[in-house]
C-alpha positions as CSV (number, residue, x, y, z in Angstrom):
1,M,55.7,68.9,50.3
2,L,59.1,69.8,48.8
3,T,61.5,67.5,47.1
4,N,64.8,66.6,48.7
5,A,66.5,68.9,46.1
6,Q,64.3,71.8,47.2
7,I,64.8,71.1,50.9
8,L,68.6,71.0,50.4
9,G,68.8,74.2,48.5
10,K,69.5,72.6,45.1
11,D,66.3,73.5,43.3
12,E,64.8,77.0,43.2
13,S,62.3,76.3,40.4
14,Q,59.3,76.8,42.7
15,L,60.4,80.2,44.0
16,V,59.3,83.7,42.8
17,E,61.5,86.7,42.6
18,L,60.5,89.9,44.5
19,D,61.1,93.3,43.1
20,N,64.4,93.6,45.0
21,G,65.7,90.3,43.6
22,F,65.1,88.1,46.6
23,L,63.6,84.6,46.2
24,L,60.7,83.1,48.2
25,L,57.9,80.6,47.8
26,P,54.8,82.4,46.4
27,K,52.8,82.1,49.6
28,V,55.6,83.5,51.6
29,A,56.3,86.3,49.2
30,N,52.6,87.3,49.4
31,A,52.6,87.2,53.2
32,F,55.8,89.2,53.4
33,E,54.5,91.9,51.1
34,A,51.3,92.2,53.1
35,M,53.3,92.5,56.3
36,Q,55.6,95.0,54.8
37,L,52.7,97.2,53.7
38,A,51.2,97.0,57.2
39,A,54.5,98.0,58.8
40,K,54.9,100.9,56.5
41,K,51.7,102.4,57.9
42,D,53.3,102.3,61.3
43,K,56.5,103.9,59.9
44,V,58.5,100.7,60.1
45,D,60.5,100.1,56.9
46,I,60.8,96.2,56.7
47,Q,63.2,95.2,54.0
48,I,64.9,91.8,53.3
49,A,68.6,91.3,54.0
50,S,68.6,87.6,53.0
51,S,66.0,85.1,51.8
52,Y,66.6,82.0,49.7
53,R,70.2,80.7,49.8
54,S,71.5,77.8,47.7
55,F,73.4,74.8,48.9
56,E,76.5,76.1,47.1
57,R,76.2,79.5,48.7
58,Q,75.9,78.0,52.2
59,N,78.8,75.7,51.5
60,F,80.9,78.8,50.6
61,I,79.9,80.5,53.9
62,W,80.7,77.3,55.8
63,G,84.1,76.9,54.1
64,N,85.3,80.4,54.7
65,K,84.5,80.0,58.4
66,W,86.1,76.6,58.6
67,L,89.3,78.0,57.0
68,G,89.4,81.0,59.2
69,K,88.7,83.5,56.4
70,T,85.6,84.8,58.2
71,Q,85.6,85.8,61.9
72,L,84.1,83.3,64.2
73,R,82.0,84.5,67.2
74,D,80.4,82.8,70.2
75,A,76.7,83.1,71.0
76,N,77.4,86.5,72.7
77,E,79.0,87.8,69.5
78,T,82.5,87.8,71.1
79,P,85.2,87.2,68.4
80,L,87.1,83.9,68.8
81,D,90.5,82.7,67.4
82,A,89.7,79.7,65.1
83,T,93.3,78.4,65.5
84,Q,92.7,77.7,69.2
85,L,89.7,75.5,68.5
86,D,89.7,71.7,67.7
87,D,87.5,70.6,64.8
88,W,84.4,69.9,67.0
89,E,84.8,73.1,68.9
90,K,85.1,74.9,65.6
91,A,82.1,73.2,64.1
92,Q,79.9,74.1,67.1
93,T,81.1,77.7,66.9
94,I,80.3,78.0,63.2
95,L,76.9,76.3,63.7
96,T,75.9,78.8,66.3
97,W,75.6,81.4,63.6
98,S,75.7,79.5,60.2
99,A,73.9,76.3,59.2
100,L,75.5,73.3,57.5
101,P,75.0,73.3,53.8
102,G,71.8,71.5,53.2
103,A,70.5,72.3,56.7
104,S,69.8,76.0,56.4
105,R,66.2,77.1,56.7
106,H,67.1,79.7,54.0
107,H,67.1,76.8,51.5
108,W,63.4,76.4,51.6
109,G,62.1,79.7,50.4
110,T,60.1,80.1,53.7
111,D,62.7,82.0,55.8
112,L,64.1,85.5,55.5
113,D,66.2,88.0,57.5
114,V,64.8,91.5,57.8
115,Y,65.9,94.9,58.9
116,D,64.6,98.5,59.0
117,K,66.3,100.1,56.0
118,T,65.3,103.7,56.8
119,K,66.7,103.4,60.4
120,I,69.9,101.7,59.3
121,E,70.6,104.3,56.7
122,A,69.9,107.1,59.2
123,S,72.3,105.5,61.7
124,G,75.1,105.9,59.2
125,A,76.4,102.4,59.8
126,A,76.3,99.3,57.6
127,L,73.9,96.5,58.5
128,E,75.7,93.7,60.3
129,L,72.7,91.5,61.5
130,I,73.9,91.6,65.1
131,C,71.6,91.6,68.2
132,S,72.7,95.1,69.3
133,E,71.0,96.5,66.2
134,Y,67.7,95.0,67.3
135,D,67.9,95.6,71.0
136,E,67.0,98.8,72.9
137,N,68.7,101.9,71.4
138,G,69.6,99.9,68.2
139,P,68.3,101.2,64.8
140,C,66.1,98.1,64.4
141,Y,64.6,98.1,67.9
142,E,61.2,99.5,66.7
143,L,61.1,96.8,64.0
144,N,61.9,94.2,66.6
145,K,59.0,95.3,68.8
146,W,56.7,95.6,65.8
147,L,57.5,92.0,64.7
148,G,56.8,90.8,68.3
149,S,53.4,92.3,68.1
150,Y,52.3,91.6,64.5
151,A,54.5,89.0,62.7
152,A,52.2,86.2,63.7
153,D,49.3,88.0,62.1
154,F,50.9,87.3,58.7
155,G,51.9,83.8,59.5
156,F,55.5,84.4,60.6
157,I,57.4,83.1,63.6
158,R,60.9,83.8,64.8
159,P,62.5,80.4,65.4
160,Y,65.6,81.8,66.9
161,S,64.0,84.3,69.3
162,T,65.9,82.9,72.3
163,F,69.3,81.1,72.7
164,K,68.7,77.5,73.8
165,G,72.3,76.3,73.6
166,G,72.4,75.7,69.9
167,I,71.7,78.5,67.4
168,A,72.3,82.0,68.6
169,R,69.5,84.5,69.1
170,E,68.5,86.0,65.8
171,P,65.7,88.6,66.2
172,W,65.9,89.3,62.5
173,H,65.0,85.8,61.3
174,L,61.5,85.2,60.2
175,S,60.0,81.8,59.1
176,Y,56.6,81.2,57.5
177,E,55.2,78.8,60.0
178,K,52.6,76.9,58.0
179,L,55.2,75.7,55.5
180,S,58.4,75.5,57.4
181,T,57.1,73.4,60.3
182,S,56.2,70.6,57.9
183,I,59.4,71.0,55.8
184,I,61.7,70.5,58.7
185,T,60.2,67.1,59.4
186,Q,61.3,66.0,55.9
187,L,65.0,66.9,56.5
188,T,66.3,63.8,58.2
189,P,69.9,63.2,59.4
190,Q,70.4,60.6,56.7
191,T,69.2,63.0,53.9
192,L,71.6,65.6,55.2
193,L,74.5,63.3,55.6
194,T,74.1,61.9,52.1
195,A,74.1,65.4,50.6
196,L,77.2,66.4,52.6
197,T,79.1,63.2,51.7
198,D,78.4,63.9,48.0
199,S,79.7,67.4,48.3
200,D,83.1,69.0,49.1
201,V,82.1,70.3,52.5
202,L,85.0,70.8,54.8
203,G,85.2,68.9,58.1
204,I,83.0,66.0,56.9
205,Q,84.6,63.5,59.3
206,C,83.8,65.7,62.3
207,I,80.3,66.4,61.0
208,T,79.6,62.7,60.4
209,E,80.9,61.7,63.9
210,N,78.7,64.3,65.6
211,M,75.6,64.3,63.4
212,P,73.1,63.2,66.1
213,E,74.1,66.2,68.3
214,I,74.3,68.5,65.3
215,Y,70.8,67.5,64.1
216,S,69.3,68.0,67.5
217,R,71.0,71.2,68.6
218,F,71.5,73.0,65.4
219,V,68.9,71.7,62.9
220,L,66.0,71.2,65.2
221,N,67.4,73.8,67.6
222,R,66.5,71.8,70.7
223,G,69.5,73.0,72.6
224,K,72.2,71.0,74.3
225,L,71.7,67.2,74.7
């Protein structure tokens, strides 16, 4: 069981640093390295694009999107004009791709985003973490298929494998099931609201007014109410 500070991305003391500098819980790091080695034998080069992310970092990402400094996209990756959205529409659009500070699974040290480094480099394009990179004819397609066959053998699930009306499809997102499924039950709406109210998160009035739907659709990923 993690403390509230650990769940909210405010305490990384229990995490270990991998050779590439990414942070994970020890059990998750061990499982990932075992999976990485197995994939290498099948000529799939699994590397981490993102792992642990702090509350402050998530707040920075949220703020840039709220202010229109970062491009907003719908669930189909179509660019949207933030100036044409009201606060609730904007919040839902951001939440489709980016969690609220304090609500990201990346806070826990159990979740990570992965890609095939060798194939991305061979493609000559920079990694964007978009679905087309993982779909047929994309550089990470073989990785996507490999994960579908073997990720569970190492304890990983893909919580955003399908779009349910909340969080967009993310074939690159892995979660260490044994730990993450228990952690998410500890993250209550009140715990999240308290952390957000005590921070400088933008759009707090909109977030507070819509927390029940945010929690169901975008934290638990149960889709539209």
